[in-house]
C-alpha positions, 0 to 999 in steps of 0.5 A: 500500499502507499505510504501516503494513504497510510500516512493521511489514515494517521490523521483520524483519531479512531481505531483501525486494523492493517490487513496484510497479504498473509490474511493477518490483522493488525489491530491499531488502538490509536494512530499515535501507536504507529510510526511510518518509515520508507521501508516499514510501519511499526505498530505497537500494541499499548495492551501487552506492548508488543511491536509489530513492523510490517513491511508496507508493501504487505498492507492491503487494507486498512479496515475502520473500527465498526461502530453501532448506530445510535450508540455511543462511544464507550468511556472507560471508567477511571 
């Protein structure tokens, strides 16, 4: 996938998933957890602190987080 498309998607604050050529789905909780370099896309999993390095040529789609119409976003209790 074109890196420019990935960078543009990072401008919106909603969660999304990167779908790879082998069918793997890499969830992105927030765009702040993604770094884009010319040779790789790095995704950090905030829950378990895993780092996923992806060759951009293997990103075949960006899937938006599905929301149920009419339902507000759930807020976490602090």
